[in-house]
N, C-alpha and C positions, 0 to 999 in steps of 0.2 A: 345379361341382356343380349338380345339377338344382334348379329353382325349388322343387319340393316338399320337397326335402331342406333347402334354405335356410330355407324357412318353418318346418319342424320345428325346425331348429337355432336359429331366432330365439326360440322359446319357452324355450330354455335360456340362450342367451347372445346377445342382440340386438346388442351392440356388436361382438362378434367377426364376426358375419355382415356387418355394414355395413363393417367394416374389409376383409374379403375382397372385397366388392363394389367398394369404392373401389380396391383393388389391381388390379382388372381394367382400370383406366384410365377416363378421363373419356369416357363415351359417352352423349350426351344421348338418343339413340334408345332405349337400354336404360332409362334413367330414365323417359322418357315411356311406354314400354311397361308398366313397373311401375305407373305412375299410371293409365293407361287400363284396365289389367286390374283394378286395385283398384276403380276407379269403376264398371266394368261389373259386378263382383261385388256391390258395394253396391246397384246397381240391381236385380240378380237377387234379392238378399236381400229386397227390398221387395215382390216379386211376391205372396207368400202374404198379406201384410197388406193389400195393395191389393185383392186378390181378395176377402178377407173383408169389407173395408170396402164394396166395391161390392155384395156380396150383402146385407149387413145394412142398408145405406142404400137399396138398390133403385136404384142409379145404374149408368150405363154404365161398364164397366171401361176401355175404350180411352182416354178422356181422362185418367184417372188414370195409366195406363201412359205415355201421351205426356208428361205433366207430369213424372213421375219420370225418364223417359229424358232429357228436356231438361235437367233439373236435374243429374243425376249424370254424364251422358256429355258434355255440352257446356258447362255452366256450372261445375260443381265443379272440373274440372281447372284452370281459370283461377284460381279461388280458392285452390287448393292451391299454385300457383306463387307467388301473393302471400304466402300464409302461410309458405312456405319462405323467401322473401326477408326477411320480417319476422323470422323466427326466426334467420336468419343475422346480421342487423344487431344483434339483441339479444345473440347470442352474441359478436359482435365487441366490443360494449360491455363485456362481462364477461371479456374476455381470450381469446376464441376466435381461432384462427389458421388456420382452414379456409378453404374457398372456397365460392362460391355453389352449385356442383355438389354438393358434399358435403351441404349443407343440404337441397337438393332430393332427393337420393337417400335421405337418412335419413327424410324425411317420406313420400315416395312408397313406400318399402319398408315403412314401418310400416303404411301403409294396406293394402298387399297382404298382408303377413304376418298381419295381424289379420283378414283376410277370413273364415277359418273361423268365427270367433266372431260376426261380423256376419251370416253365413249362418245360424248357429244362432239368433241373435236374430230374424231374419226368420221362421224356422220357428215359433218360439215366438209371435211376434206374429200369425202367420197361423192357427195351429192352437189356441193356448191363449187368446190375446187379452190384454187388460190385466190386470195383477195382479202378485203378488210374483215369479212366475217370469220375467216379462218385465223387471221392474225389475232382478233379479239378473243376468240374461244381458246386459242393456244395460250395467250397471255393470261387469261382467266385461270386456266388449268395450272400454269406455272406458279402464279401467285398463291392459289389455294394449296398446292403441294408444298411450297416453301413455308407457308403459314402453318400448316398442319405439322410439318416436320420440325420446324424450329420451336413451336409451342410444345410439341411432344418431347423434344430433346431437352428443352428447359425443365420440364416436369421430371423427366427421367434422371437428369443430372442433379436434382436436389438431393438425391441419395436417401430419401425417406422410405422408399418401398423396399420390401424384402428382397 
């Protein structure tokens, strides 16, 4: 199934999508591609807000973009690997039977699948600015991300996938 179809399906049944992805076999290159695509989309989502900040503060945009690029494309993937490892260890403590790959896939897929909402958040941050609309879209993204991640992790920790 195409990634866009999987993303749409994730908004209905995130655990089912993660189960299908796990059934494709353990492919670290695929998981890394999901993570990198998600991180790049988060970086892209910050462009309107950074542009707004540069304009309102009268500062140069390029250093802001460079910092966001460094943070999201080079540093965040490392932190996501650590977070996936911690989540797997916690799941093992409460009876999880999955593997490290499943925990990584669940987290990385949650980031990529929630990307449409983080892109919306970025647009609101750039064009509307701080306020209730930004708070609501940010909360919506956090809830969706956590829902996708926890439902995917639950499926991955069942230990039924290869």
